[in-house]
Structure formats: structure tokens, C-alpha cells
N, C-alpha and C positions, 0 to 999 in steps of 0.2 A: 396218199390217203384219199379217202372218198371226198368228192366235191371240189377237187382242185383242177379238174380238167386234164387235158393231155391228149395224146394221140389215141383215137378210138374211144375216148370217154366223153360222156355228156358234160357240157359246161353249165354250171349253175346260172340261173337267170335271176337278176334283181331288177324289177321294173318299177318305175314310179307311176303312181296313178294320180288323178287330179286332186290337188290339195284344196282344203278349205281354209281361207285366210280371213281373220277378223282383225282389222286394223289398217294402217296407212301404208304398209309396204306392199309393193306390187308382187303378185304371185309369180310373175316371170323371173323376177330377181331372186325370189326365194327358191324357185325350182333350179335356177342356174347354180346357186350356192350349194344346194343339196346334191346336185349332180357332181359338183367338184369333190364332194365327200363320199361319193357312192362306193368307193373302195373300202371305207370303214364299215358301211352297211354290209357289203359283200363279205368282209372278214367275219363279222358277227354270224352271218348265215353259214359260212363255211365251217365255223366252230360247231354249229348245230348239226350240220351234215355229217360230221365225224361220228357222232353217236347215233344218228338216224339218217341214212343215205336217201330215204324217200321223203324227208321233211319238206313240206310245202305249205303255202297258204298266204294269207294277207295279214299284214301287221300295220296298224295305224299308230303313229307316234304323235303325241300332242306336245308341242313345245311353245314356250312363251319367250318372245324376243323383247328385251327391255328397250328403253329409249336410246341407249347407247349402241344397240346392235348385238349385245351379248344374249345368249340363251340363259334366261334366269331359272327356268325349270323345264324338265322334259320327263315324260312318262309314257307308258304304253296305254293308249286309250282303248284299243281293241286288238285282239289277236285271234287268229284261227290256228296258230301253231300249237302243237302239244308240248313243245319245249319253251317255257316262259323265259328262259335265259337269253334266247336270241333277241326278243323284244327289249329286254332290260339292257342288253349290250348296245343295241341301236340307240336307245334313249340316252345311255351314258355317253355315247359318241356325240350325239346331238348337242349335249351340254357344252362341248368344246367348239362348236361352229360359231362363226362370227358373221354378222349381217350388217348392212348399212344402217345408219341411224334412222329411226322412224321420223318421217317428215313432221308429224304432229307432235312428236315427243312423247307419245303414248305407247303402251305396250301393244304388241301384236301377238295374237294367238293363232297358231297354225295346227291343223290336223293333217298330217302327211302320211298317206298310205303307200306301202311298199308291197308288191306282189312277188313272192319268192317261189321259185320252182327249181327242181334239181336239173332240169335241162331236157 
């Protein structure tokens, strides 16, 4: 199928751009955890590539990390993709991610951009 790579085929690219973090968790830690889950983001993108092999653009996911390190809420803050389901899929995946407890015990708000291109 389209988007899954292979010999002679383009490999889809999922790149992380610089995140905006409001709160006490270090951006480096957040980036490391998101990178550990990049396969979930790639899965969402591959689903979109099945219906549109030229699908590309930037998606910004906003998520809120609670005091215990759980993602309390996640949503698409901005998308350039014509297929809204890809962003929704990434936001749903983000709700399952776990982060360290915030040092201050307050919530942390993250705007995390992903740049998606078919390769």
C-alpha cells in the first residue's frame, strides 16, 4: 500500500519541530518521550497516505500534562492537512503517552508540531 516504503519507494517522513512548553517540565524530556512514540504518529500519517498518497503538511498537537504525568487532554491546535482524521488520530495517541510528574505539581501545556511529508 501507499506510504509504507519498500524497495524503490519513497519513505514517509515524520519530523518533530520545536515545541512550545508552558510549565515546569523540560522540553528535552518532552521531546524524548514524543520521539519514543513517533511510531504512533507515523501510523496515523500512513493511514492518511492510503487515501491520499501526496498528503503532506504541518500538524500542531496541543496537549495538557497533569501533575501526575498523564495527558489530561489532547487536541489538534492547527493543521495544514486536508485530512482532519490524521491530526485527530495523533491527538488520540497523545492521550496515552506518559510523562514524568511535573516538579511544581502544576499542569504543563505543550504545543507540539509535526511536519509530515510523503518522502
